[in-house]
N, C-alpha and C positions, 0 to 999 in steps of 0.2 A: 442580518441576524435571523429574520423570519425564514429565509430559504435554507439556512444552515449549510452554507457552502464553504465551511472552513475545513482545514485539514483534520482538526479534532473531531468534527462531526462525521467526516468521511471515514475516519478510523473507527469511531463508535458504531457507525452503521455497517461496518465491515466491507465498505466499498474499496478501500485501499488496505494494503498489508502493513504499511509503515509510512513514516514521514521522514524525509531527508531535510535536516535543518540547514538553513542558509547562514552564511556569515553575516555578521552585523552590517546592516545597510542594504542587504539583498545580494542575490547570487551574481548580479552583474558587476558588483564591486570587486569580486575576486573569483573569476571563473575557474582558475586553476584549482583552487581549494574545493570548489563545488564539483568539478570534474573528478578529482581524486576521491572525494567522498562517494560520488555516484559509482565510480569504478569499483571501489571496495565493496559496496553494498551489492552491486550486480554480480561480482565474482562470488561473494558469500552465498547469495541466493541461488545462483546457478549450481554451485557445489552442493547445496542442500537438495535442490530439485533433481539433480542428475542421478541421485541414488534411489529415487522413487520409481517404481515400475510404471510404464506409460499408462496402463489401464487404471492404476490407482491414482495417478496424477489427474487423469481425465475425470474420474469420479469425484476427487476432491474439488476440482474446479467447478464441476457441475453443482455440487452441494453448496459451494461458496455463492454461486450465482442464484441458487434457489433461496438462500438465506437473505439475499439483498431484497429489500422491500418488505420484509416481514414487519408487521405492525401489531400493536396491541390495542384492542378496543377497550375503551373505558366508558363505563355506564354511569 
């Protein structure tokens, strides 16, 4: 808990773009379901990214990494 290494924390910290849910019991229980979900998400994301100009995509990626690690000081 202290390290905040959960998918929710990674999403909140903008380290990841989304979470792929696993079937009940874990991904190893039904790999074909997980593979199909992953395939759909990858195709959707690639379709979205393919319409963005390369320079804009690089800038967005740069900004994303710049935002990682932002913190708020509390006095």
